[in-house]
N, C-alpha and C positions, 0 to 999 in steps of 0.2 A: 352081392361080396367082394367083385374088380374093387370097385369101391375103399370097400374097407382091406383091404388087401392095400392097396391104393397107401389108403390115413398110414397102418403100418408101416410104410416104406418112408415116406414120407418126415415122421416124430423121429424114428430110427437114424436118417439119413440128419436129422440134426441133433438126435444127443447119444451118437457115437462118439468113443472117446474127449466121456465130461472132463472136467475142470475144475476143479474145488467141489466135489461134484453133482453139476450141472450139466447142462449142453451149454459147447463153445459159444452156440449162438447167443445166448443172454450176452454174453460181454461182447459180443461184438454189437448189440444192442444197448448194453451200457455202455460201449465209448462213445457211438452213434450219436445217443443222451447228451453223454460229457461235450463233445461240443458242443453240441447247440446250445447245450444252457452253456456253456463258454461264454458264447457269445452275444445269445440274450441277454444276460446278467451282466459282462462285459460291455456294452450298450446299456442297456438300461443305465447303469451306477454314475452312468456321465450324463446321460440328457437332461437334469435336472442342474446339475453346476453348468455346463456349458448354456444351459438356456441362459442362467443368472448371472453368468458369469461377467465383470464389466466389456464392455468395448474396446475399455484404452486396457494396455498392458504387456509383459513377458505373454500371452496365452487367453489372447481376450476371446468373448464368449457375444451374445448375442446380449444383453444388458437386459433379460429381460426382469418384471417382478415374479413375485412366488408369487402372488395369485392368478398370473399369466401361465407362467411355466405351470402351477399346479392343473389351472384349466388343460392347456394339453395334455397331459402324462395320463393325468383321467383319464381323456378319451379315450388316449391312443391304448393306456394301460384296459377299457372297456371294452374294446375293440377285439380286446385279445382273449374274452373269452364268450364273447358271441360270435366269433367266426367256425372256431370248434364246431361250434354246434352244426354248420353246415356241412363240413367238412367232412365228418365223421357219417355225415348223411350221403356226399357225394363217392364218399369210399367205400362205402357200404354196398349203394346200387348199381356205383359204376367203374370204377379204379379200381378196389382190391387198395387196403393199406397199405402197404408196399409200394405203389407206385405213388402213393400218395404223401410216405412218407420223403419221396425223392422229390418225388414235384414240390412241394413245400419247402424242404430243403435250399431247392433250387433256388426257389425264389426267395427264401430271407440272407441265401447269398450274394443274389443280387441288390438287393436292400440291403445290408451290409457295405458292401463297394458302392454305394452310392450315397451314403450320410460318409464316407471317406473325403469323397471334393468339399471343397471349401463354397457351398453354391446354396441361399437356404430354398433354390425347386429341386437340387437334390438329396435334400435333408428334407422334406416332406414326400418322394417321393422313395426317400427309402423306406419311411415311417412305413407308406403305404404297400410298399412291399411286406414290410412288415408282418404287418397283418395278415396282407390274407397270403404269408408262407405260411406262417404257427396255424391256420385254421386246416392249414390239411394235413401239419407236419402234428402239431399237440393231441387232438385223441385220439392216432394211429397209432405212435408207437407201442402204448401199453393196448393196443387192439391184436397187434402180433407178437407181445408176447403172452399176453392170455393165449392164442392162439397156439403157442409152442407148448405151452404148459397144459394145453386139453388133456393128455394120458397121464400125467404127473401134480393130480391136483396135493399130492402131501409136499410137495417140495415148492408150493403156490407163493408161500407166503414169506418165504427166505427169498426166492426169487424174483418180487419184488422188492425185499429188502433191501437188496444184492443194488435193481435197476434206480432205487432210493438212493443211496448209496453214488451211481451214476452223474443224475441228476445235481447232489447239493457238492461234490466234485469241483462239475465243471464249475458251477457258480461258484465255488473256493475258488480257483483257481482266473476264471473269469472277471472278476472283479480284481481279485490283487491286480494281476498284471497291463487285461483295459485302464485300467484305472491309474494304476503307476505311470505309463508309457502318456497317458491321455494327460496327467494332471506338472510330468517333466518334461513332455515336448509337447506338444499339443494335440486338443483336443480330437481333431479329426487321425491321425497318427491311430490312440486310440482302439477310434469304429474301423478302421482300417484293419488294425490285428484280430479284432472279432469276425472280421467277414471275412477275412484265410481262414482262419481255422471251423467257420461254417461251409468252406467251400471244402478243405479237405475234408469235414466231416460225413460231409454227402459225398464223396468219391470211395471213400471205405466205404461206406453202407452197400455201396451201388456194386462194390467190387467182388463184396460176400456174398449174392447172392448166390455162388453152388453152394453153400454152405446151408443156405435156409429150404430145398425144394419148394415144394408148394407154398407157405405158411407166408402168409399177405397177399396170395394171389386169391384174383372176384375167380370162386364155379359157382356158374349156372346155377340158381336149382329147376330140380321137375315144379313140374304145375303139382305134383301130388305134395312135395316139401312145403311148398310154398300154400298151399292148402292148410296144414295141419298148424293148429292153434292147439299148446298145449296148460296146461295150469290152469282152468279156470273156474272161478269161483260161482259156489251157489248165485244163479241169481242172476247173472253175469249173461251175453249175449255174446256173440260171437263176433263182431268187430262194435268196435266204437270208431265211425268214423267221425271228422270235425263238422261238424254246419257249416250250412253259409253264412250262421249269425259267426260264429267260433273265428271262420278265416277273414269276417268283416274286422274283427276288433285283434287278432292277430295283425291286418294292415296297417290299422291304424295305431293301436299300439308300435307297433315296427318303424311305421315312418315318423311317429311324433319318434320316439327314441330316436334314432340316426339323426336327425331333425336337431333337437336339443343339444347331441354328443359333439357335433361341427359345427350348430351355432354358441356352445357357451366357450370354447377358447376365443374364435372370434367374435366375438359381444365384447370380450375382455379386453381385445388387442383393439378395440376403434377398425373394427375390420369392418364386421356385418353383425347384423343384428335381425333377423325374421321375425321375430315375436312384440317388435318391441312397441306395437299401437298394440301390445295388450300389460304394457303398463300400469301400475297401478299408486296408486303411495301406501301400500302395505306391500306388494310382490312385483317384481321381473315377473313378466310375462311370460321366457321363458319356465320361469319355475312352477307358474303355474300350471303352463301346457303339460309338463313333465310328471306331476301332480295326477292329474286326469287320466294320463297316459301311463301311470302307473294306478290309480282306482280302475281303470277297464280290463288290464293285466290280473290284475284282482276275481274280476269279476270272472275272467273268462278260466284260471285257474279253479275257480270254487264248482262254477257251471259243468267243467267237467267230470271236475272228480265224484261230483253227487253220480253222474251213472253210472256210478261201478258198485258192483259189492260192500255191503256193511264192514266187510275186516276189510276187505284189499280198500274201501275210500277212506278209513281210521287211520289207516296205515301209512298213507296217503300224506295226509293230514298232518299227523305226525313228522312225514318227511319236508312238507313247507314252511310248519313251526323251525324245526334246526337248521335252514336253510335262513329263516328270517335270522334268527341270533348267530349265526357264520355272518351276516352282511356286517352287525355289529361287532362281529371281531377283527375284519378284515378290513375297515375301515380306518380303523387304529391300526393295528399290526403294520398294513403297509404306509405306513406313516415312514416306514424305515426307507424307502425310495422316495419319497418328500420332503418333508422338514425338520427328517431325523439328518437329512444329506447336509442341508444346509445348517442344520443347530451345529454337526463335526466340522463346518467349514469357514463361520463369522463366528460360532462360540465356545465354543471348547479350545482348551491351549493345549495344545498338537506342539508344543515344541517342549526339545529335550535336548541337552547335552548332557559331556560326562558320564559319569556307572548309567546312568538314569537310559540313556540313547544306547551304550553298550546293552546291558541289559533287555531291550524294547530288541536289537539286532539279533541277539541270539534266539529270543523267542520269535524271533518274525525267519526266522533260518529253518528251524525249528519247524515253522509252522510251513514251511515252502517245501521241504529237502521229506523229510519222511512219509508225505500224504505222495508225493513222486515218486519214492525208492518203494515205498506198496504197489502204486498201481504198476510202476513203470514192470515187478517183478509178476504180475498180474496178466500182462502184455507178453510177456517173453514166455510165458507160460503157455497161454491163447498162442501162441507164433507157434510153437514147438507143437502140438494137434494138429493144427489148420495149413501149416505152410502149404502141404503138398496139392490144397484147397481151391487156398485165397493168398497165395502169393502175393499176389499183388496188393491185398486190401490191406497185411500184412505191411507191407514193405512203406503205404501212406501213411498207419499209423506210426509207427518207427522214426518218417521226418515230421507227424506232430508232438510224440514228444523229447525230438532232439531238438526242433522249437522250443518245448515251453522250459526246455531244461536252460537254456538258448536265455531266454529273455528271464526266468527265474535266480541262474546265476549275476544278468548282467543289473538287476534289482539289488541283488544283494549285497555288489560288489560296493555298487554306488553308494548303499547308505551304512556300509559298513570305512566308507574313505573319508567319508562328512564328518566335521568336526561338531559343527550344529546342524540335527536335522530335525524338520518338522512334519510331523504323519502322516501322507497323505490321509484328503479327505476318508476315499472310495476305502483302506485300507479296514475301517470301521464297519462295512456292508457285511467283511468278510464272517464278522463270527455270528452274526447267523444260523451259515452255511457249517462255518463248525463245531458251533453247538450243539448242530442237527447231526454231524457226523460222530462227535464225540458223546453226546445223551440216549439219541434216539433208541438202540438197543437197553438202554436201560431202566426207560419208559415204558418201553414195550411188553416188559416183564413185570410190571403192574397185570397187564387185561389179563394175563391169562394165570395169574394168582388169586387168591380169594377176595385182595381189597380192589377187584376190578369193578369202579362202578359207575355207576345208569350213564346211560347215551348226557341224559343231561346235566349230572355233575359232571363229567363229561367237559360239557360244553363252561360250565359255569364257573369251573379248577382257570380253565382256558381263559377265560375273560376277566376271572378275577388275577391272573399271571399276569398279563398284558398292561393291566389298569395297574398295578405294585410295579413294572416296569414304567411308568411314564410316572407316578407316584417319585420313585428314587429322581427321577432326571428333574424333576417340581422342586424337590428339597434343593439338587445342586445345582437349582438356577437359581434359588433366593436372593442369592450377596449381587448378580451378575451387574457389570456395572461400565462405562470407564475404563478400560485396563486393566479388568478383573473378571475374569472368565471362569464357567467349568471342568472343571478336572476330569480326565479321561475316564474312569473310575467309573464316575456316573456314570457314562455312553455304556460302558463295554456292560455294566449290571442289568443298563435299561436293554442290550440287547442278552442278555442271556435271561430273563426272566420273560423278555416276548418269544424264549425261542424253547422254554418249557411251554406256553402257551399256544408253539406254533403244536406241541407235540403233543399236545392234549386232543386236540380242536384235528387240523386237518389231514392228519394221516386217517384219521378213523370217519370222517363225516363221508362218503365214497363209499366207506364202506358197509355204511347203513344203507344207506340208498338202494344198494344192491339186495341187502336182506330183507328191505321191505317192502321192496316194490316186486311185483311180478316182470316173469324175467321179457317176454311183450311192449309191454308198457316203461322198460326202463327207455329205453332212448329220449321220452318225453318228459322223466322225471331226471335225467341228466340234465338235459338243458333246462331244465330250471332253475336247477342248482345249478349252472354255469351263469346265468340268468342274474342269479343273487349275485354268483360271483361279482359281476360280472360289472351290476348297481352298487358293488362294495366301493370298486376300485375307483366307478369313478366320485363317489364321496368320497372318498379318500384323500381325492386328485385334488378336492374341491375346499375340502378340510384343512388341508395342507398348506396349502396358499393364500390360509389367512393368517402364516402366524407373524408375515413383519406387520400386518394392520392390529392384531391382539398383544404386538408388543410393545409398539410403538402406544397403541391404544391402554393398553392396565403396562401386565410384565409378559416377559418370555414364563416366567413360572402360570401365571393363570392360563398359560397355552398348555402346559402340560396337563393343570390341575384339571382341565375341561378333558381333558384324554383319559384320564381316570375316573371322573363319577360318571363318564358314556358306559363306557363297556363294566365296570363294577355293578352302578343301576340292569344294565342288562344279564349280566350272568347270576344278580341277586333275582331276578324275575327267569330266568328257564329254572333255577335252580328250585323254589318256588313252583314251576307250572308240572316240575317234574312228573306227579301222581297219573297227574292227566294225561302226558305222556308217553307214562308207559301203560297207563289204559292204550290209550290210541295202537298202540304199539301188539297188543294181542301177542304178548307171548314172546318176541323176538327182543334177542336178548344182544 
């Protein structure tokens, strides 16, 4: 009884004086996630550009080839989806979600600060710190949000929608402002700006502690609670412990996978290749090893799933199938962080003058100012409600927005006073976030209508849409030659179709995992889901790095038509498998 009363008081503390119908704590999480995504995407949009920029010139980079840069980015992005698996386990067992978020944010702040220095050692140290910090941060913000809405299930969907808007608002402003500063003044200025907002976001979340009560604080379970197992299917045992063979396979797969992740960029930069002794005329040694590791990984997954009762087993196979097709989507969609950045820089006509420049500046002003006004209004409302409890946190938020407004106005002033302007490469990357904010609610209404498609059809449509995006860019690049570039309209349309594809796949993917997998197995299957995303990220980096090679050997359009065929074929296959996937789901919709 005492524990129940404590839970009620905690919830009342968080949900008193609602803001827009929600607990004010939601908007603290919104802003925390916004600043973290600001720093993350602000850095990410610069990475490939910086690595491949000429070592000579007004804004020098490292002069890497696209293949070298893609290999490094692929490893970095891959590890960003691996470390959250361990970060979630550490938070659940040892330190709690809130402490994990603060620790992760602090480590990421150090990572961004390291990258602000013009030093290779500091650069790579910064990437490592960002990977570790993300592992602590990424899985635990949604965990706190879920705990906050434990007693408010009817508001959970709209809460996650608001939270998702924070993610995209941060990505939008991070790519816009960090990208502009980096391309205008210098790369490390952009990296540094990302670090400033990561630091301020960390401090404001830490100072908002009194608003959250005990949310996100690790509570010790009694022995009785530890032993309680619910929702067992017929024919299942109480525990499905990992066998010695399971542990051996996990060790081997993990060792080979991580060695490959680091060996790939090192070998492509002629630094080190630990698998070179296995090279043959058909395949590189590292490729042979990673294929073998993937086969062992598949054996591990199948052997574990086979130990469960039929219904649970079938549903887990459905999740694995969806994860398989998810890799095809993200290996294509994530070209936005690799090859499409290089396309925008080297092959798109970005120069504007006269009326076209004026129109762009007006559009860019609206894109910048209108969202800032709306989010600033939310901040003021939040401050009015929470000032007596978390005044210092609100002051930090006001400081953040003063800096954002200042950076935004400085950027717009520079653009309006220029007679001839070249659109910054990073500007195109903001289109994904803008289209998500503009279209998410419309697409989500389909899921509540009679036209709501099955999981396989959602995945198929999403894959077809990303294929259409590349088809458009393929046609746009057919006439590319010396002095002739792609119209920016083609790249804008590509981002539009890619975003529509993302809205059909990304938000619903984890939802299907939570619906199909019993609660006691969620950690295992979410881990598998993140592994699939990690593999997709690495493949995306590798394939994106081939753009220069394919362009020289064939043409730029060949590269885009390749990315038209692959997701389109995967989309057709997943739709053909719809009857099988529906049968495996056993009634879950």
